[in-house]
N, C-alpha and C positions, 0 to 999 in steps of 0.2 A: 504494500500500500504506500502510495507517495502523497505527501502532504506539503502544502505551502502555508507558512505562517506569516501574515502581514500585520505588523504592529510597531508603532513608533516608540513604544516602551521597550528599549533594547534588552534590558535585564529580564523583563517578563517574557519577551519573545524567545530569548535564548534558553530560559528556564523551561518553557513549554516545549521547545525543540528537543532539549536533552531528555525530558520525560517521555516524549513520543517516540524517540529513538530507542529508549529502553523498552518500550512497548512494541518493538520490532517494526516500526514504521520508518520509511525514508523521508527525511524532512529537509526542506529548504526554507530560508528565512529572508524576509525583506522588511526594511524599517520605514518605508514610506509607500504611499499609494502608487506613484508612478512606476517605481522599480518593481513593485509587486505585480502590477498589471503586466509589465513587460515579461516577467517570468511566467506568469499565468498563461499568456498568449503563446509562448514559445514551447513550454513543457506541458506534458499531459498529466495533470494532477488528479487524483481521486477526490480529494477534499481540499478546500482553501479555507483556512481559519483567518477571518478578516475582521480586524478592529474597525468598528464603524467610525469612531471619532479620530480619524487621521488628519493631520495638518496637510495643507497643500491640496492634493487630490483626496477628497473625502471618500470614506468607505462606500457610501451610497453610489458615488460616481464609478468607483472601481467595479462594483457589482453590476451596475447598469451596462458598463462597457463589456463586461464578460458575457452578459446575456445577449447584447447586440452582436457579439462575435460568435454566438452559438457555442460557447464553451460547454463541454460536457462535465466540467468539474462541479461538484456540489459545494455550496458556500455555507459555512457556519459563521454567522455574524456575532462578534463580541461587542459589548458596550457597557459603559459604566452606568447607564440609565436602566431602569427596570420597570417602567410604567407600562400599562397596557397599550397606550398610544405608541410608545417606542417599539414595542413588540410588533404591533400591526404595521408600522411604517417599515421596519426592517424586513418583514416578510413580504410586504407589498411591493418592494422594489426588486424582488426576485431571490432573496436569500432563502435557502432551503431549511435552515434552522437558526435558532437565536439563543444566545447564552449570556446572562448578565455577569459582570464582574462585581465582586470576586466570585470565583467558581471553584467547586471541588474538582480536583484533577481527574479522579476516576470517572466523573460525569462527563468531562470533556472527551476522554478516551472513548467512552461508550457512545457518545453522540457522533464522534468521527467515524467509528466503526459502523454505526447504523447508516450514516450518509454514504459511506463507501459501498455498502451493500446495495444501496439504491442506485449508485452510479454503475454497478455491475449486477443488475437484477437476476442474471442467470446463475450467479455464484451463490450457493447456499451458505448459511452460517457455519455448517459443518461439512468439510470435504472428506471424502473417503475413497480409497482404492484398496481393494482386498482387505488386509489387516492394518492398513495405515489410516489414521484418522487425524485430521487437523480441525480443531475448534477455533474458527476465526474470531469469534466474539471473545472467548476466554484467552486466546493466544496460547493455546497448548497443543502439543502434538504427541501422538503415541503410535507404537506399532504393537499390535496385540495388546497385552496387558502392560507393556513396558513404556513408561513415560520417557519421551525423548528430551534430552537437555540440549536444546538448539540455541545457537547464537542468533541474534536478530536477523542477520543476512541469510543464515541457513533456513530459518523459519520462513522468511519472505520468499526465498527460491522455491521451497517445498510447496508453499501456498499457491504460488503462481503456476507451478507445474501441474498440481492437482486440479486447479481451476481450469486449466487448458483442456482437460478431459482427453488426453492422448494426442493432442496437437503438438507438433514440434515447436518449441519456443527457442528463438535464437538467443545467442549470448548478448547481442545488442539489446534485445527486448528485456532480458533479465537485468542488464545494467541500467536501463532506463527506468524500469518499474521498481526495482529493489534498492538501488543505490541513489544518491542524491546528485545534484548538479556538479559537485566537485569531483565526481568520479572520473578517472582518466579513461578515455575510450580505448586506449591500448593496454590497459591493465590486464593482469592475469587473475584478477580477483574472482571473476565468475568461475573460472576453471578450478581455482583453489577451493572455493566455497562448495562447489559440486563434489569435489573429492572428499571434503570433510563430511558433507551431508551423507554421501554414500556410506562412509565408514560408520556413522552413527545409526543409519537405518539398518545396517547389517544385511544378512542373507535371508532369503534370496534377493539379489539385486533388483531394483525396480526402476532406476533411472538409466535410460539408454542414451548413449551419444549417437546422434545422427550426423554422419560425416558431412562437413561443410554446411550444416543447417542449424544445429543446436542440440537441444536435449528434450526428451519426452518421458513421461511415465508409461 
């Protein structure tokens, strides 16, 4: 799952980003509306966490431009205001959900997960293949009765491969969907992560390398 956080409170934005990464999400951060909009129009994010009260380009305008550009990203609007009118205004301009500051972090993670599932309606909250099960909502994975201790990137790769339902997923797609914008396109990170994931999954092997194409379950 790939998320963009747009908030001019740099300390809050970075804190949220760190927490979401610990929840196995790939996260990019922008500290103003203009740069956030640029990132959102270039990259394919599942969810955009957007502060409404941004200086310069207001969050409402960022949201409106995303809708005009037919962005597929779901927008979770953050605001310090909490009145019914603010809620109606935020949803009225096209936001998919609305959360008042201050918020409980587990609630933020749950809201982002719910929005991501709406962005990909065909992906169920629990993904299965034979004896492998990934609970997307709880961010847990297991094989048979064995709980898998997966690093965030390993979890993200397994989630994406299972959601593909046998389709071959290229290394480029894995890099785009599981890593963030700072990932080096020439890195061996995908290959290394696949190798570690295979080792943790154990036998019989389930991840197949498709020559010159990518990987599939």
